[in-house]
VORO-247063 format. One record per residue (C-alpha): residue number from 0; x, y, z. Coordinates in steps of 0.1 Angstrom, whole numbers, plus 5000, padded with zeros to 4 digits. Each point is the difference from the previous one (the first is absolute). Example, Ala and Ser with C-alpha at 12.3 -4.5 7.8 and 13.67 -1.06 7.14 Angstrom:
2
<node nr="0" X="5123" Y="4955" Z="5078"/>
<node nr="1" X="5014" Y="5034" Z="4993"/>
END
This chain:
500
<node nr="0" X="5000" Y="5000" Z="5000"/>
<node nr="1" X="5014" Y="5034" Z="4990"/>
<node nr="2" X="5000" Y="5029" Z="5025"/>
<node nr="3" X="4998" Y="5035" Z="4985"/>
<node nr="4" X="5028" Y="5024" Z="5010"/>
<node nr="5" X="4975" Y="5022" Z="5017"/>
<node nr="6" X="4986" Y="4971" Z="5021"/>
<node nr="7" X="5035" Y="4989" Z="5009"/>
<node nr="8" X="5010" Y="5036" Z="5010"/>
<node nr="9" X="4969" Y="5002" Z="5022"/>
<node nr="10" X="5008" Y="4967" Z="5017"/>
<node nr="11" X="5035" Y="5011" Z="5008"/>
<node nr="12" X="4987" Y="5034" Z="5012"/>
<node nr="13" X="4975" Y="4983" Z="5024"/>
<node nr="14" X="5028" Y="4978" Z="5014"/>
<node nr="15" X="5020" Y="5031" Z="5007"/>
<node nr="16" X="4970" Y="5017" Z="5016"/>
<node nr="17" X="4992" Y="4971" Z="5023"/>
<node nr="18" X="5036" Y="4993" Z="5008"/>
<node nr="19" X="5027" Y="5027" Z="4999"/>
<node nr="20" X="4974" Y="5026" Z="4991"/>
<node nr="21" X="4984" Y="5002" Z="5035"/>
<node nr="22" X="5034" Y="5004" Z="5016"/>
<node nr="23" X="5008" Y="5029" Z="4977"/>
<node nr="24" X="4967" Y="5017" Z="5009"/>
<node nr="25" X="4982" Y="4997" Z="4967"/>
<node nr="26" X="4964" Y="5010" Z="4998"/>
<node nr="27" X="4978" Y="4981" Z="4976"/>
<node nr="28" X="4967" Y="5015" Z="4989"/>
<node nr="29" X="4972" Y="4981" Z="4984"/>
<node nr="30" X="4987" Y="5022" Z="4972"/>
<node nr="31" X="4972" Y="4998" Z="4975"/>
<node nr="32" X="5021" Y="5014" Z="4972"/>
<node nr="33" X="5032" Y="5017" Z="4992"/>
<node nr="34" X="4981" Y="5026" Z="4981"/>
<node nr="35" X="5004" Y="5012" Z="4965"/>
<node nr="36" X="5034" Y="5019" Z="5001"/>
<node nr="37" X="5027" Y="5016" Z="5022"/>
<node nr="38" X="4999" Y="5034" Z="4982"/>
<node nr="39" X="5003" Y="5028" Z="5026"/>
<node nr="40" X="4980" Y="5024" Z="4978"/>
<node nr="41" X="4970" Y="4978" Z="4993"/>
<node nr="42" X="4971" Y="4993" Z="5023"/>
<node nr="43" X="5011" Y="4977" Z="5028"/>
<node nr="44" X="4969" Y="4978" Z="4999"/>
<node nr="45" X="5008" Y="4964" Z="5008"/>
<node nr="46" X="5037" Y="5007" Z="5002"/>
<node nr="47" X="4997" Y="5026" Z="5027"/>
<node nr="48" X="5014" Y="4981" Z="5030"/>
<node nr="49" X="5030" Y="4987" Z="4981"/>
<node nr="50" X="5008" Y="5033" Z="4984"/>
<node nr="51" X="4998" Y="5019" Z="5033"/>
<node nr="52" X="5027" Y="4977" Z="5013"/>
<node nr="53" X="5024" Y="5008" Z="4971"/>
<node nr="54" X="4993" Y="5037" Z="4994"/>
<node nr="55" X="4998" Y="5031" Z="5022"/>
<node nr="56" X="4978" Y="5030" Z="4994"/>
<node nr="57" X="5009" Y="5036" Z="5005"/>
<node nr="58" X="4980" Y="4998" Z="5033"/>
<node nr="59" X="4986" Y="4972" Z="5021"/>
<node nr="60" X="4973" Y="4993" Z="5025"/>
<node nr="61" X="5004" Y="4986" Z="5035"/>
<node nr="62" X="4977" Y="4971" Z="5009"/>
<node nr="63" X="4975" Y="5025" Z="5016"/>
<node nr="64" X="4999" Y="5021" Z="4968"/>
<node nr="65" X="5024" Y="5028" Z="5011"/>
<node nr="66" X="5019" Y="5015" Z="4970"/>
<node nr="67" X="5038" Y="4997" Z="5003"/>
<node nr="68" X="5031" Y="5007" Z="4980"/>
<node nr="69" X="5014" Y="4973" Z="4977"/>
<node nr="70" X="5021" Y="5007" Z="4969"/>
<node nr="71" X="4990" Y="5036" Z="5006"/>
<node nr="72" X="5012" Y="5014" Z="5033"/>
<node nr="73" X="4976" Y="5030" Z="4999"/>
<node nr="74" X="4975" Y="5019" Z="4979"/>
<node nr="75" X="4983" Y="5033" Z="4998"/>
<node nr="76" X="4974" Y="5018" Z="4979"/>
<node nr="77" X="5019" Y="5029" Z="4982"/>
<node nr="78" X="4971" Y="5013" Z="4980"/>
<node nr="79" X="4964" Y="4989" Z="4991"/>
<node nr="80" X="5011" Y="4973" Z="4976"/>
<node nr="81" X="5035" Y="4991" Z="5011"/>
<node nr="82" X="5012" Y="4977" Z="5027"/>
<node nr="83" X="5038" Y="4999" Z="5007"/>
<node nr="84" X="5016" Y="4968" Z="5012"/>
<node nr="85" X="5034" Y="4997" Z="5016"/>
<node nr="86" X="5015" Y="4966" Z="4989"/>
<node nr="87" X="5018" Y="4978" Z="5025"/>
<node nr="88" X="5038" Y="4999" Z="4993"/>
<node nr="89" X="5021" Y="4968" Z="5000"/>
<node nr="90" X="4973" Y="4976" Z="4989"/>
<node nr="91" X="5010" Y="4972" Z="4976"/>
<node nr="92" X="4979" Y="4978" Z="4978"/>
<node nr="93" X="5003" Y="4963" Z="5002"/>
<node nr="94" X="5024" Y="5000" Z="4970"/>
<node nr="95" X="5022" Y="5027" Z="5015"/>
<node nr="96" X="4987" Y="5030" Z="4981"/>
<node nr="97" X="4995" Y="5032" Z="5020"/>
<node nr="98" X="4968" Y="5019" Z="5007"/>
<node nr="99" X="4998" Y="5037" Z="4993"/>
<node nr="100" X="4974" Y="5026" Z="4988"/>
<node nr="101" X="5007" Y="4992" Z="4963"/>
<node nr="102" X="4991" Y="4963" Z="5006"/>
<node nr="103" X="4968" Y="5011" Z="5017"/>
<node nr="104" X="4991" Y="5022" Z="4971"/>
<node nr="105" X="5005" Y="4971" Z="4976"/>
<node nr="106" X="4975" Y="4980" Z="5021"/>
<node nr="107" X="4974" Y="5028" Z="5001"/>
<node nr="108" X="5004" Y="5006" Z="4963"/>
<node nr="109" X="4991" Y="4964" Z="4993"/>
<node nr="110" X="4972" Y="5000" Z="5026"/>
<node nr="111" X="4981" Y="5027" Z="4981"/>
<node nr="112" X="5004" Y="4986" Z="4965"/>
<node nr="113" X="4964" Y="4993" Z="4988"/>
<node nr="114" X="5002" Y="4962" Z="5000"/>
<node nr="115" X="5015" Y="4999" Z="5035"/>
<node nr="116" X="4980" Y="5025" Z="5020"/>
<node nr="117" X="4983" Y="4986" Z="5031"/>
<node nr="118" X="4968" Y="5018" Z="5007"/>
<node nr="119" X="5006" Y="5003" Z="5038"/>
<node nr="120" X="5036" Y="5011" Z="4995"/>
<node nr="121" X="5013" Y="5016" Z="4968"/>
<node nr="122" X="4968" Y="5016" Z="4988"/>
<node nr="123" X="5006" Y="5033" Z="5017"/>
<node nr="124" X="5037" Y="5002" Z="4992"/>
<node nr="125" X="5011" Y="5021" Z="4970"/>
<node nr="126" X="5038" Y="4996" Z="5003"/>
<node nr="127" X="5031" Y="5002" Z="5021"/>
<node nr="128" X="5030" Y="5024" Z="5000"/>
<node nr="129" X="5034" Y="4994" Z="5015"/>
<node nr="130" X="5010" Y="5029" Z="5023"/>
<node nr="131" X="5034" Y="4985" Z="5010"/>
<node nr="132" X="5015" Y="4965" Z="5005"/>
<node nr="133" X="4977" Y="4992" Z="5029"/>
<node nr="134" X="4970" Y="5023" Z="4996"/>
<node nr="135" X="4971" Y="4996" Z="4976"/>
<node nr="136" X="4968" Y="5019" Z="4993"/>
<node nr="137" X="4969" Y="4980" Z="4990"/>
<node nr="138" X="4973" Y="5021" Z="4984"/>
<node nr="139" X="4963" Y="4993" Z="4999"/>
<node nr="140" X="4971" Y="5013" Z="4980"/>
<node nr="141" X="4988" Y="5019" Z="5030"/>
<node nr="142" X="5006" Y="4999" Z="5038"/>
<node nr="143" X="5001" Y="4964" Z="5010"/>
<node nr="144" X="4998" Y="4996" Z="5038"/>
<node nr="145" X="5005" Y="4963" Z="4998"/>
<node nr="146" X="5032" Y="4999" Z="4979"/>
<node nr="147" X="5024" Y="4992" Z="5029"/>
<node nr="148" X="4977" Y="4971" Z="5009"/>
<node nr="149" X="4997" Y="4988" Z="4964"/>
<node nr="150" X="5038" Y="5001" Z="4999"/>
<node nr="151" X="5000" Y="4968" Z="5021"/>
<node nr="152" X="4990" Y="4983" Z="4967"/>
<node nr="153" X="5027" Y="5019" Z="4979"/>
<node nr="154" X="5022" Y="4969" Z="4999"/>
<node nr="155" X="5035" Y="5007" Z="4987"/>
<node nr="156" X="5021" Y="4979" Z="4977"/>
<node nr="157" X="5036" Y="5006" Z="4989"/>
<node nr="158" X="5010" Y="5022" Z="4970"/>
<node nr="159" X="5010" Y="4970" Z="4980"/>
<node nr="160" X="4964" Y="4987" Z="5000"/>
<node nr="161" X="4982" Y="5034" Z="4997"/>
<node nr="162" X="5017" Y="5019" Z="4972"/>
<node nr="163" X="4974" Y="4991" Z="4974"/>
<node nr="164" X="4966" Y="5015" Z="5012"/>
<node nr="165" X="4982" Y="4977" Z="4976"/>
<node nr="166" X="5018" Y="4968" Z="5010"/>
<node nr="167" X="4976" Y="4971" Z="5007"/>
<node nr="168" X="5002" Y="4977" Z="5030"/>
<node nr="169" X="5021" Y="4973" Z="4984"/>
<node nr="170" X="5033" Y="5010" Z="5014"/>
<node nr="171" X="4986" Y="5008" Z="5034"/>
<node nr="172" X="4984" Y="4966" Z="5002"/>
<node nr="173" X="5032" Y="4982" Z="4991"/>
<node nr="174" X="5020" Y="5015" Z="5029"/>
<node nr="175" X="4982" Y="5028" Z="5020"/>
<node nr="176" X="5025" Y="5023" Z="5018"/>
<node nr="177" X="4990" Y="5024" Z="5027"/>
<node nr="178" X="5014" Y="5014" Z="5033"/>
<node nr="179" X="4976" Y="4980" Z="5022"/>
<node nr="180" X="5007" Y="4979" Z="5031"/>
<node nr="181" X="5000" Y="4968" Z="4978"/>
<node nr="182" X="5018" Y="4992" Z="4967"/>
<node nr="183" X="4987" Y="4979" Z="4971"/>
<node nr="184" X="5016" Y="4965" Z="4997"/>
<node nr="185" X="4978" Y="4978" Z="4979"/>
<node nr="186" X="4965" Y="4998" Z="4985"/>
<node nr="187" X="4984" Y="4967" Z="4988"/>
<node nr="188" X="4966" Y="5012" Z="4987"/>
<node nr="189" X="4971" Y="4983" Z="5016"/>
<node nr="190" X="5022" Y="4983" Z="5026"/>
<node nr="191" X="5020" Y="5025" Z="5021"/>
<node nr="192" X="5020" Y="5032" Z="5001"/>
<node nr="193" X="5030" Y="5002" Z="5024"/>
<node nr="194" X="5015" Y="5032" Z="5014"/>
<node nr="195" X="5030" Y="5003" Z="5024"/>
<node nr="196" X="5007" Y="5027" Z="5026"/>
<node nr="197" X="5017" Y="5032" Z="4989"/>
<node nr="198" X="5027" Y="5004" Z="5027"/>
<node nr="199" X="5007" Y="5036" Z="4989"/>
<node nr="200" X="4965" Y="5013" Z="5001"/>
<node nr="201" X="4999" Y="5037" Z="5011"/>
<node nr="202" X="4976" Y="4992" Z="5028"/>
<node nr="203" X="5019" Y="4970" Z="5013"/>
<node nr="204" X="5001" Y="4964" Z="4989"/>
<node nr="205" X="4969" Y="4979" Z="5007"/>
<node nr="206" X="5002" Y="4972" Z="5026"/>
<node nr="207" X="4987" Y="4975" Z="4974"/>
<node nr="208" X="5027" Y="4987" Z="4978"/>
<node nr="209" X="4976" Y="4994" Z="4971"/>
<node nr="210" X="4964" Y="5001" Z="4988"/>
<node nr="211" X="4985" Y="4972" Z="4979"/>
<node nr="212" X="4966" Y="5005" Z="4985"/>
<node nr="213" X="4986" Y="4965" Z="4992"/>
<node nr="214" X="4972" Y="5002" Z="4974"/>
<node nr="215" X="4972" Y="4979" Z="5014"/>
<node nr="216" X="4967" Y="5009" Z="4983"/>
<node nr="217" X="4979" Y="4976" Z="5020"/>
<node nr="218" X="4992" Y="5015" Z="5034"/>
<node nr="219" X="4994" Y="4967" Z="5016"/>
<node nr="220" X="5036" Y="4989" Z="4991"/>
<node nr="221" X="5013" Y="5033" Z="5014"/>
<node nr="222" X="4983" Y="4992" Z="5033"/>
<node nr="223" X="5014" Y="4965" Z="5000"/>
<node nr="224" X="5035" Y="5013" Z="4994"/>
<node nr="225" X="4996" Y="5025" Z="5028"/>
<node nr="226" X="4991" Y="4975" Z="5027"/>
<node nr="227" X="5026" Y="4975" Z="4988"/>
<node nr="228" X="5027" Y="5026" Z="5001"/>
<node nr="229" X="5006" Y="5002" Z="4962"/>
<node nr="230" X="4992" Y="5037" Z="4999"/>
<node nr="231" X="5002" Y="5027" Z="5026"/>
<node nr="232" X="4972" Y="5023" Z="4989"/>
<node nr="233" X="4968" Y="5000" Z="4980"/>
<node nr="234" X="4972" Y="5025" Z="4994"/>
<node nr="235" X="4963" Y="4994" Z="5003"/>
<node nr="236" X="4995" Y="4972" Z="5025"/>
<node nr="237" X="4963" Y="4991" Z="4998"/>
<node nr="238" X="4980" Y="5006" Z="5033"/>
<node nr="239" X="4991" Y="4964" Z="5006"/>
<node nr="240" X="5037" Y="4991" Z="5000"/>
<node nr="241" X="5012" Y="5025" Z="5026"/>
<node nr="242" X="4998" Y="4976" Z="5029"/>
<node nr="243" X="5019" Y="4973" Z="4979"/>
<node nr="244" X="5028" Y="5024" Z="4994"/>
<node nr="245" X="5002" Y="5013" Z="5036"/>
<node nr="246" X="5000" Y="4964" Z="5013"/>
<node nr="247" X="5027" Y="4988" Z="4977"/>
<node nr="248" X="5029" Y="5009" Z="5023"/>
<node nr="249" X="5017" Y="5012" Z="4968"/>
<node nr="250" X="4982" Y="5032" Z="4990"/>
<node nr="251" X="4973" Y="5025" Z="5011"/>
<node nr="252" X="4975" Y="5023" Z="4984"/>
<node nr="253" X="5004" Y="5038" Z="5000"/>
<node nr="254" X="4968" Y="5019" Z="4994"/>
<node nr="255" X="4998" Y="5036" Z="4989"/>
<node nr="256" X="4977" Y="5024" Z="4982"/>
<node nr="257" X="5005" Y="5005" Z="4962"/>
<node nr="258" X="5004" Y="5032" Z="4980"/>
<node nr="259" X="4982" Y="4984" Z="4970"/>
<node nr="260" X="4966" Y="5009" Z="4988"/>
<node nr="261" X="4982" Y="4971" Z="4982"/>
<node nr="262" X="4974" Y="5010" Z="4974"/>
<node nr="263" X="4982" Y="4991" Z="4968"/>
<node nr="264" X="5005" Y="5025" Z="4972"/>
<node nr="265" X="4974" Y="5009" Z="4974"/>
<node nr="266" X="5011" Y="5012" Z="4966"/>
<node nr="267" X="4979" Y="5028" Z="4986"/>
<node nr="268" X="5021" Y="5005" Z="4968"/>
<node nr="269" X="4988" Y="4969" Z="4982"/>
<node nr="270" X="4965" Y="4991" Z="4990"/>
<node nr="271" X="4983" Y="4980" Z="5027"/>
<node nr="272" X="4971" Y="5002" Z="5025"/>
<node nr="273" X="5025" Y="5015" Z="5024"/>
<node nr="274" X="4999" Y="5033" Z="4982"/>
<node nr="275" X="4966" Y="5005" Z="5017"/>
<node nr="276" X="5004" Y="5012" Z="5036"/>
<node nr="277" X="4969" Y="4982" Z="5010"/>
<node nr="278" X="5016" Y="4966" Z="4991"/>
<node nr="279" X="5031" Y="5009" Z="5020"/>
<node nr="280" X="4978" Y="5010" Z="5030"/>
<node nr="281" X="4981" Y="4968" Z="4996"/>
<node nr="282" X="5032" Y="4980" Z="5004"/>
<node nr="283" X="5008" Y="5020" Z="5032"/>
<node nr="284" X="4966" Y="4993" Z="5014"/>
<node nr="285" X="5001" Y="4963" Z="4990"/>
<node nr="286" X="5031" Y="4989" Z="5018"/>
<node nr="287" X="5000" Y="4991" Z="5038"/>
<node nr="288" X="5036" Y="5006" Z="5009"/>
<node nr="289" X="4994" Y="4994" Z="5037"/>
<node nr="290" X="4988" Y="4965" Z="4994"/>
<node nr="291" X="5030" Y="4993" Z="4977"/>
<node nr="292" X="5025" Y="5013" Z="5025"/>
<node nr="293" X="4984" Y="4978" Z="5028"/>
<node nr="294" X="4996" Y="4968" Z="4980"/>
<node nr="295" X="5028" Y="5001" Z="4975"/>
<node nr="296" X="5027" Y="5021" Z="5017"/>
<node nr="297" X="4993" Y="4988" Z="5036"/>
<node nr="298" X="4996" Y="5037" Z="5011"/>
<node nr="299" X="5036" Y="5009" Z="4990"/>
<node nr="300" X="4990" Y="5031" Z="4980"/>
<node nr="301" X="4983" Y="5034" Z="5005"/>
<node nr="302" X="4974" Y="5010" Z="4974"/>
<node nr="303" X="5007" Y="5033" Z="4981"/>
<node nr="304" X="4977" Y="5027" Z="4988"/>
<node nr="305" X="5028" Y="5017" Z="4981"/>
<node nr="306" X="5034" Y="4990" Z="4988"/>
<node nr="307" X="5015" Y="5027" Z="5023"/>
<node nr="308" X="5010" Y="4982" Z="5032"/>
<node nr="309" X="4994" Y="5014" Z="5035"/>
<node nr="310" X="5038" Y="5004" Z="5004"/>
<node nr="311" X="5002" Y="5024" Z="4971"/>
<node nr="312" X="4998" Y="5037" Z="4998"/>
<node nr="313" X="4964" Y="5011" Z="4991"/>
<node nr="314" X="4982" Y="4968" Z="5009"/>
<node nr="315" X="4963" Y="5009" Z="5001"/>
<node nr="316" X="4981" Y="4980" Z="5027"/>
<node nr="317" X="4967" Y="5015" Z="4989"/>
<node nr="318" X="5002" Y="4981" Z="4967"/>
<node nr="319" X="4982" Y="4968" Z="5009"/>
<node nr="320" X="4997" Y="4968" Z="4980"/>
<node nr="321" X="4970" Y="4992" Z="4978"/>
<node nr="322" X="4977" Y="4978" Z="5022"/>
<node nr="323" X="4993" Y="4965" Z="4988"/>
<node nr="324" X="4967" Y="5004" Z="4983"/>
<node nr="325" X="4992" Y="4974" Z="4973"/>
<node nr="326" X="4966" Y="5015" Z="4993"/>
<node nr="327" X="5015" Y="5034" Z="4993"/>
<node nr="328" X="5026" Y="4984" Z="4977"/>
<node nr="329" X="4972" Y="4984" Z="4979"/>
<node nr="330" X="4981" Y="5033" Z="4998"/>
<node nr="331" X="5031" Y="5018" Z="4987"/>
<node nr="332" X="5007" Y="4973" Z="4974"/>
<node nr="333" X="4964" Y="5003" Z="4988"/>
<node nr="334" X="5003" Y="5038" Z="4999"/>
<node nr="335" X="5032" Y="4996" Z="4979"/>
<node nr="336" X="4981" Y="4979" Z="4975"/>
<node nr="337" X="5011" Y="4965" Z="5012"/>
<node nr="338" X="4968" Y="4986" Z="5017"/>
<node nr="339" X="5011" Y="4965" Z="4990"/>
<node nr="340" X="5035" Y="5004" Z="5013"/>
<node nr="341" X="5034" Y="5007" Z="4985"/>
<node nr="342" X="5033" Y="4981" Z="4993"/>
<node nr="343" X="5034" Y="5016" Z="5006"/>
<node nr="344" X="5035" Y="4986" Z="4991"/>
<node nr="345" X="5023" Y="5001" Z="5031"/>
<node nr="346" X="5038" Y="4995" Z="5001"/>
<node nr="347" X="5020" Y="4990" Z="5031"/>
<node nr="348" X="5032" Y="4983" Z="5008"/>
<node nr="349" X="5004" Y="4978" Z="5031"/>
<node nr="350" X="5034" Y="5018" Z="5007"/>
<node nr="351" X="4982" Y="5033" Z="5007"/>
<node nr="352" X="4977" Y="5001" Z="5030"/>
<node nr="353" X="5020" Y="4979" Z="5025"/>
<node nr="354" X="4978" Y="4980" Z="5023"/>
<node nr="355" X="4974" Y="4978" Z="4983"/>
<node nr="356" X="4998" Y="5023" Z="4970"/>
<node nr="357" X="4982" Y="4975" Z="4977"/>
<node nr="358" X="4976" Y="4989" Z="5027"/>
<node nr="359" X="4991" Y="5036" Z="5008"/>
<node nr="360" X="4992" Y="5007" Z="4963"/>
<node nr="361" X="4979" Y="4968" Z="4997"/>
<node nr="362" X="4980" Y="5011" Z="5031"/>
<node nr="363" X="4995" Y="5035" Z="4984"/>
<node nr="364" X="4989" Y="4984" Z="4967"/>
<node nr="365" X="4974" Y="4978" Z="5018"/>
<node nr="366" X="4986" Y="5030" Z="5018"/>
<node nr="367" X="4998" Y="5021" Z="4969"/>
<node nr="368" X="4984" Y="4972" Z="4980"/>
<node nr="369" X="4972" Y="5001" Z="5026"/>
<node nr="370" X="4991" Y="5036" Z="4989"/>
<node nr="371" X="5004" Y="4993" Z="4963"/>
<node nr="372" X="5037" Y="5009" Z="4993"/>
<node nr="373" X="5020" Y="4972" Z="4985"/>
<node nr="374" X="5038" Y="5003" Z="5004"/>
<node nr="375" X="5020" Y="4979" Z="4976"/>
<node nr="376" X="5032" Y="4995" Z="5020"/>
<node nr="377" X="5031" Y="4997" Z="4979"/>
<node nr="378" X="5031" Y="4989" Z="5019"/>
<node nr="379" X="5033" Y="5015" Z="4986"/>
<node nr="380" X="5036" Y="4992" Z="5006"/>
<node nr="381" X="5017" Y="5028" Z="5020"/>
<node nr="382" X="5022" Y="5014" Z="4972"/>
<node nr="383" X="4971" Y="5000" Z="4975"/>
<node nr="384" X="4978" Y="5019" Z="5025"/>
<node nr="385" X="5027" Y="5026" Z="5006"/>
<node nr="386" X="5004" Y="5005" Z="4962"/>
<node nr="387" X="4962" Y="5003" Z="4994"/>
<node nr="388" X="4996" Y="5026" Z="5028"/>
<node nr="389" X="5032" Y="5020" Z="4998"/>
<node nr="390" X="5011" Y="4992" Z="4964"/>
<node nr="391" X="4976" Y="4997" Z="4972"/>
<node nr="392" X="4967" Y="5009" Z="5017"/>
<node nr="393" X="4983" Y="4967" Z="4990"/>
<node nr="394" X="4987" Y="4991" Z="5034"/>
<node nr="395" X="4963" Y="4991" Z="5001"/>
<node nr="396" X="4973" Y="5026" Z="5011"/>
<node nr="397" X="5002" Y="4989" Z="5036"/>
<node nr="398" X="5031" Y="4987" Z="5017"/>
<node nr="399" X="5014" Y="4993" Z="5035"/>
<node nr="400" X="5029" Y="5022" Z="5011"/>
<node nr="401" X="5018" Y="5014" Z="5031"/>
<node nr="402" X="5022" Y="5030" Z="5008"/>
<node nr="403" X="5023" Y="5008" Z="5029"/>
<node nr="404" X="4998" Y="5033" Z="5019"/>
<node nr="405" X="5035" Y="5015" Z="5001"/>
<node nr="406" X="5012" Y="5025" Z="5026"/>
<node nr="407" X="4965" Y="5000" Z="5017"/>
<node nr="408" X="4989" Y="5022" Z="4971"/>
<node nr="409" X="4973" Y="4992" Z="4974"/>
<node nr="410" X="5016" Y="5019" Z="4970"/>
<node nr="411" X="5013" Y="4969" Z="4983"/>
<node nr="412" X="4969" Y="4978" Z="5004"/>
<node nr="413" X="4976" Y="5028" Z="4989"/>
<node nr="414" X="5021" Y="5010" Z="4970"/>
<node nr="415" X="5005" Y="4964" Z="4990"/>
<node nr="416" X="4964" Y="4991" Z="5001"/>
<node nr="417" X="4980" Y="5031" Z="4993"/>
<node nr="418" X="5020" Y="5025" Z="4979"/>
<node nr="419" X="4997" Y="5002" Z="4963"/>
<node nr="420" X="5028" Y="4979" Z="4987"/>
<node nr="421" X="5009" Y="4985" Z="5034"/>
<node nr="422" X="5019" Y="4967" Z="4998"/>
<node nr="423" X="4969" Y="4980" Z="5012"/>
<node nr="424" X="4974" Y="5025" Z="4991"/>
<node nr="425" X="4973" Y="4995" Z="4974"/>
<node nr="426" X="4979" Y="5031" Z="5007"/>
<node nr="427" X="5002" Y="5037" Z="4992"/>
<node nr="428" X="4983" Y="5026" Z="5023"/>
<node nr="429" X="5012" Y="5035" Z="4994"/>
<node nr="430" X="4989" Y="5010" Z="5035"/>
<node nr="431" X="5020" Y="4972" Z="5016"/>
<node nr="432" X="5030" Y="5008" Z="4979"/>
<node nr="433" X="4999" Y="5036" Z="5012"/>
<node nr="434" X="4996" Y="4990" Z="5036"/>
<node nr="435" X="5029" Y="4975" Z="4998"/>
<node nr="436" X="5022" Y="5026" Z="4984"/>
<node nr="437" X="4992" Y="5026" Z="5026"/>
<node nr="438" X="5008" Y="4976" Z="5028"/>
<node nr="439" X="5031" Y="4985" Z="4985"/>
<node nr="440" X="5018" Y="5034" Z="4996"/>
<node nr="441" X="4992" Y="5015" Z="5033"/>
<node nr="442" X="5022" Y="5004" Z="5031"/>
<node nr="443" X="4970" Y="5006" Z="5023"/>
<node nr="444" X="4991" Y="4966" Z="5014"/>
<node nr="445" X="4967" Y="5011" Z="5014"/>
<node nr="446" X="4989" Y="5013" Z="4966"/>
<node nr="447" X="5011" Y="4968" Z="4984"/>
<node nr="448" X="4981" Y="4980" Z="5026"/>
<node nr="449" X="4968" Y="5018" Z="4993"/>
<node nr="450" X="5003" Y="4995" Z="4963"/>
<node nr="451" X="5005" Y="4963" Z="5006"/>
<node nr="452" X="4970" Y="4999" Z="5023"/>
<node nr="453" X="4978" Y="5017" Z="4974"/>
<node nr="454" X="5013" Y="4977" Z="4973"/>
<node nr="455" X="4990" Y="4969" Z="5018"/>
<node nr="456" X="4964" Y="5012" Z="5000"/>
<node nr="457" X="5000" Y="5003" Z="4962"/>
<node nr="458" X="5017" Y="4966" Z="4995"/>
<node nr="459" X="4973" Y="4983" Z="5021"/>
<node nr="460" X="4971" Y="5018" Z="4983"/>
<node nr="461" X="5013" Y="4990" Z="4966"/>
<node nr="462" X="5007" Y="4965" Z="5012"/>
<node nr="463" X="5032" Y="5000" Z="4980"/>
<node nr="464" X="5012" Y="4969" Z="5019"/>
<node nr="465" X="4988" Y="4973" Z="5023"/>
<node nr="466" X="5022" Y="5005" Z="5030"/>
<node nr="467" X="5006" Y="4967" Z="5018"/>
<node nr="468" X="5022" Y="4999" Z="5031"/>
<node nr="469" X="5033" Y="5005" Z="5017"/>
<node nr="470" X="5015" Y="4967" Z="5011"/>
<node nr="471" X="5020" Y="4990" Z="5030"/>
<node nr="472" X="5034" Y="4987" Z="4989"/>
<node nr="473" X="5011" Y="4968" Z="5016"/>
<node nr="474" X="5037" Y="4992" Z="4996"/>
<node nr="475" X="5016" Y="4967" Z="5009"/>
<node nr="476" X="5034" Y="5006" Z="5016"/>
<node nr="477" X="5027" Y="4975" Z="5011"/>
<node nr="478" X="5006" Y="5001" Z="5037"/>
<node nr="479" X="5037" Y="5005" Z="4993"/>
<node nr="480" X="4993" Y="5035" Z="4986"/>
<node nr="481" X="4993" Y="5032" Z="5019"/>
<node nr="482" X="4979" Y="5017" Z="4972"/>
<node nr="483" X="4974" Y="5027" Z="5003"/>
<node nr="484" X="4975" Y="5012" Z="4974"/>
<node nr="485" X="5001" Y="5034" Z="4984"/>
<node nr="486" X="4971" Y="5025" Z="4996"/>
<node nr="487" X="5005" Y="5000" Z="4962"/>
<node nr="488" X="5000" Y="4962" Z="4997"/>
<node nr="489" X="5034" Y="4998" Z="4985"/>
<node nr="490" X="5021" Y="4970" Z="5009"/>
<node nr="491" X="5034" Y="5013" Z="5011"/>
<node nr="492" X="5025" Y="4976" Z="5015"/>
<node nr="493" X="5030" Y="5022" Z="5003"/>
<node nr="494" X="4991" Y="5008" Z="5036"/>
<node nr="495" X="4989" Y="4965" Z="5009"/>
<node nr="496" X="5018" Y="4984" Z="5029"/>
<node nr="497" X="5004" Y="4964" Z="5010"/>
<node nr="498" X="4988" Y="4986" Z="5033"/>
<node nr="499" X="5025" Y="4982" Z="5022"/>
END
């Protein structure tokens, strides 16, 4: 029997992990995917946790969300559309190249090329100007109060990889090079990616000697590997298995709130019944989220009336959920011209939605069928779903999505979902566009908060989405690790310690 080189390499790797690896303080993470790329100027998506280990941003967040210096030691607003960053001196990339303001400019130039721009990061940036070797000005279309926070995502690669602003991700994926606490070693797609500690990191070497992300798409296999000691960390333990993990004498569950809003998006830019507000409202009236949370999610979620979370600036507690009212849903369908019901094509991917995503959607489909709305559920592979939503705009009229709230501010999620041309937006409301623009370019947080509160009233009335819930996140963590969750949900292991 022939053994593929990839399988052989994985077998050898696992022997090292279970033998010498533990003595060397390796950390092994069970991951769903290694993502689509390791390109620092593209959306992080499924690659986020891996890339954040290899790359540093200009700024960083503490676990509690406090903004701190990183590759930039300081920053200041020098005029209404210019932020000045002072770059840390003496920083080296993993290949020995030096960091300076010219390198940062190359990265910013590439970030804002049309095919690279990330809606939550590069969309407000118009350019960068080198002031001196370690000072750079980043200009924005207008005053952007969030730019220092967004700069946590301005991941920086070396000049040798950044000199062509239009370069695709091929070279980055072969051998990603950053300044981060861990360095790239090897990537076997679909099996594992291995990183080793960067002993010369500007913020000190991590205690872990290496990180290995084992790609284990099956969550039940991830759990089995955790309680057998094959991996040290997994995300999304299911509620009914919490006691099993905690009784294993090998691992424990860490529970924390999530910064992710789960929602069902309705397209209004393509012909479908969803172009009628009454149909969208009928869907909102026809779904009993409380029952789904209780019966499918075992209570480990909080229902949402809006995609803006209570932790975020401008959350409006006066915006309440549509009540579960099947009769009202039927009335609205009839008023919209669908007395005999309506069918809607619906896309989702099991990789987006975390806990029991498919089962939740099946429950929603059953409830809606009872009021005359037939959802045709189409399951997509993760990469295809990403391409349909963010790439070629071929996603079906309704689809399941989620978005994380960054920096406790709703700017990114509201722009992404509701602005004309937003990366996951399929609506165009001039009033909403104006409100988002006035909030985005405003240094007065109370004025911004009021705009966001008013905006949520409009979003609910128009039933632009069906807001679902905010999940509790349940991590499975090896007892040998001293690891704590972060408010932004990122998985950083550079500060992880090992228990005696």
